C-alpha positions, 0 to 999 in steps of 0.5 A: 331230744335224745338220751345222752350219748356215749363217747364220740368214737366215730369222729364225725363232726356231729358226734364231736359237736354233741360231745362238746356240748356234753362237756360244756360245764367243764370247759366253761368252768376252767379258767384256761383251755382244756388240753386233750389228746386224741383217742388214737394217734393222729399224724402230726401233719393232721393235728392242725386240721383236727384243731381247726375242725374243733375250733370251728364247731366250738365257735358255732356252738358258742363254747370255749375251745379245747387244745389238741396236743399229741400228749399232755404232761401233767393232765388233770382228771378234768382234762382226761374226762373231757378228752375221753368224751371227745375221743378224737380221731383224725377227721375224714373228708368234710362236705362244705358247711358240715361243721355248721350242720353238725352244730345245729343238729347237736343243739336239736338233740341236746337239752337246750338251750338253757332258760335262765330263770330267777330263784325266789331269792334272785339266784339265776337258775339254768333251766330246761323244758321238754315235752308238750306244754299242755301235758301233765308236768314232771319236775326232775330234781337231779343230784346236787352239782350234776350237769343237766346231761346226767338227767337227760335220759329221764327228760327224753323218756318222760317228755313223750307224754309229759311236760318235763322241766329241770334245772342245775344246782344254784351257783355251781354252773357258769353262765353261757355268756362267760360271766362266770359263776356269780356270787355264792348263793344261799345254800340251805335245804330251804333255799334249794327246795324253793328252787323247785317252786321257782322253776315251776313259776318260771315255766308257768306250771301250777302243780307237778309231780317231782321226781327226785334222784339221790340228793335231789330226793331230799330237795323234792321231799322238802318242797313237797312238805312245804307246798301242795304245788308238788302234787306227787313224788317219786324218790329214787335212791335217796341220800337220807339223813335219818339219825340213828334210824337207818345206817349209811354206806361207807361212801356216804360217810366218806363224802360227808367228811369230804364235804364238811372239810371243803365247806369250811373255807376256800383254802381247805377246798383248794388243798383238797382240789389239788388231790382230787385233780390227779388222774387217779380220781377217774379210776372209780368213775363210770367212763361214760358219765365221768365228765358229769360226775367230776363237775363239782370237783373241777375247780377249788371254788366249785368244790367249796360251793359244792361242800356247802350245797350238798353238805346242807342236803346230807346233814338235813334231818329228813325225819322232820319232812316225813309228814308230806301228804302227797302220794309217793313212790320210793325206789331203791335197790339192795345193790346200792352201795352209794346211798344205803337202801335202809334209808329209803325203806325208812322213808317209805314206811313213815310217809303217810301215802308212800309205797316202796319198790326195792329192785333186785338189779341196778345200783345208784348210778343206773337210776340216772340211766332211765332204763326201760324197767325204771321208766315203766315203773315211773310211768305206771306210778304217774298214771296212778296219780293226778298231775294237773296240767298247766291250766290246773284242770 
């Protein structure tokens, strides 16, 4: 497994296969084929060949295809995000069997295949594991609603020495078999933190360090407060609700208002989805990860469910969780304009065994990039705490 890729700008079948896997959460979510345009103009006579190559690779991967057009009138933000990630160019000469080999190589480089495990309430969870099975265990608790690709750098970095597992948020990701999202699951913080323990159960892991990112930090802390199977914690750029104890950023206030609105009902979610489908929705998103960040906004149903799930995280009073006894590393940055660093500072001061690291560089999203300094910090803390292996030794 390698860290997530950037745009498929070399146009090779291998790069296209990885990009198709990387955008699969979006192409599976939409009820129609996604329309994309080439990154650079492709001569009209070569468009059928480009379409044939994409279809062949998508079939090899078992993914929905995309439709290549010279231009797309009324393209949505999702279509633009997928098109930007594919970065289509006219294909060069291909050797026999190259699309098949490209699909096979992409599967090996990408986290997967997903293992579907049952939550404690029976909700199917799309899960992944990497690293030696007998190594100390780390469960990565990513931001609510984000595809596994956003957390891939952490899996790639830590799986060299640890058994690393993760999953995607309940009820927000279509099944690989085309059966759709399934019934709306329970969305409370307790239900979501139960998923931490269900994933550990599914992979036969008795105890693990929980690495929580953004809203995932809230889930990780909730799981730790309820179970000593979480043996230690690292909480990165947490999105904390602490009442009057800590301020919030303008972004936190805006997102909380949005989630409250779309959680009220499907008509409200549909109306907001129409606004958020405009191409301008991509203007504030990092181009290399926009196709992940836009997933929970891809359809009205996803947006409604996201409002319920992430809304539950953003409104849960985390002060009641601050008696969790596990050794804890809390990480933030003064440059985080997404989740206010004062919230992390308060959490670190009040957890019994926590230490705070406020970094001078990096914003909220760079925490997901698992850069060298962040990985070194995580590994240093992991070496300082006891993370029993699968046998409990």
